[in-house]
C-alpha positions, 0 to 999 in steps of 0.5 A: 262633764254634762252641760246644757249644751251637751244635753241639747246635742243629745236631743239632736241640736248643735250649739254653735258660737256666733263670734270669732276673734283672735283672743278666744282663738289663742287664749284657750276660750274657744278650745274650752267651749268646745272641749269642756262645754260642748260647743260644736261650731262657729259662725262669723259675719262682717259685724263680728269681724269688725268688732274683732279687727278694729280693736286691739293690736292682734292684727297690726303685724298682719296689716303691716305685712299686707300693706307692704305687699300693696294689697287692697283693704278688702284683700287684706281683710279676707287674708286675715279672716281666712287665717282666723277661720282656718285656726277655728276650723283646726280647733273644731276638726276633732268634732268634725271627725268624731261626728263623721263630718256632720258637725264641727263647722266654721262659717265665713261670709262672702262680701256683703257688697255682693248681696245683689250680685249673683256672679260676684257671689259665686266667684268669691264663694268658690275663691274663699272655699279654695283658699280656706281649704278645710273640709269643715268650713261653710261659705255663707251666701245670703238668701237673697233672690240673687243669692239663690242661683249662686247657692245652687251653683256652689253646691254643684261645685261641692262647696259647703254653704251656710245660707244667711239672712233668711226671714221669709218662709217662702224664700226658705222653700226656694233655698231648699230647692236651690240646695236640692237642685245643686245636688241633683246637678252634681249627681248628673255629672257623676260626682259624689254628694256625700261630703256636702253639708249646708245649713239655712240660717233663719234670723229670729229676734229681728223679726219681733223687733220689727213687727212688735210695734206694728202689732201693738199699734193695731191692737194685736197684743196677743201676738207680740213676741210670738211671730218669730217663734211661730215662723221658726216652728212653721219653717221646721214643718216645711223642713220636715215636708221637704226632707221627707219627700220622695225627691229627697229620698232619691238624693238621700239614697245617693248619700246626700245630707239634709240641709239643717235649719239654723236659728240665728239672731238668737240674742234677745234684743227686747229687754222685756223678753228672757235672755233665752227666748229664742233658745229654750223654745226651739230645741229639736232634732237636726237643727242648729242654734248659733248664739253670741257669747253672752247667750252661750253663757246664759244657756250654760247657766240657766238653760232648759234642754228639752224637745220644745221645737214642735210644742205649740205648732198649732198655735204658731199656725194660728198666729200666722193665719191671724196675721194674714187675716189682719192684712199684715204681710209677713213676706213684705216685712221679710223683704224689708228685714232683708234690705235692713240686714244687708245694710247692717252687714255693709255698714260695719264692713265698710267701717272695718275696711276704713279702719284697716285702710287707716292702719295701712295708710290708704283709703278704705 
């Protein structure tokens, strides 16, 4: 059956679900989204797991078992999360096989407590990759300054990486460079790169949430609600520049796959905007859009598949140039969003560990 998601896939964009819990893994909801609707991947983060693990009793038996084993709350969390990720990877494995390894991925994030810790991030990324032991899994590493060298090293070790918490166009360039350096490092040791996949997750709605009030206050109402889309369109131009370069051609000839751009934070946070603001406008080849369940349902109901990502590229550049001319520093605002993003992931993670600790009868 043709759905809006399948039509979008035919245009070159994968639609992933930005959610996971044991209910949808076990009651057939995720399977139906994959088989009937065409969803071809899944992403998770600490906030998603907090919502999943803190409600109901699906994890209680595991928590009792882990409590008896005397493990820490964080160890308990990752033990349970890995099981969920493995189950989701199993449901998506037919997509991965059908797409010859180019789709069908599930993402698991390193601890948000490690966002400023390069060595800790790399160590945990390698550990999670080994423990999950599925080819269609990506380990999420934040695109912080400290995360960049960890991304390079993880790619060198052959790990699929989803770079998360990207808000800055300049940081995006650094992320692509880290990816290519990791591939080059690996090739220099005589190891293959054809099996390595990566996405760079650009967060969108949070950009408009932060900058819209600033634009209103400064009298730039014409740019309200336009900055996130402008950033996404400019990021795609950077993608085309870097992945059609001579440097990339050399890697491509060795079997390397381009690092796809992924649109994250796609649920509209401003009720004045349409529920598909960050979906319908950003459909293009070699991209991914990960959506919360309510946005998936909205797209299935009234989405409009079409090649829209490069519509209005010149307008996007005019918006970005106008911001610079008005002394609105997007890079500084991106840094603020990064800090807020780390905090927004740490708070639910701490809350989750506390909830697990209560059930285990220990502190969080």
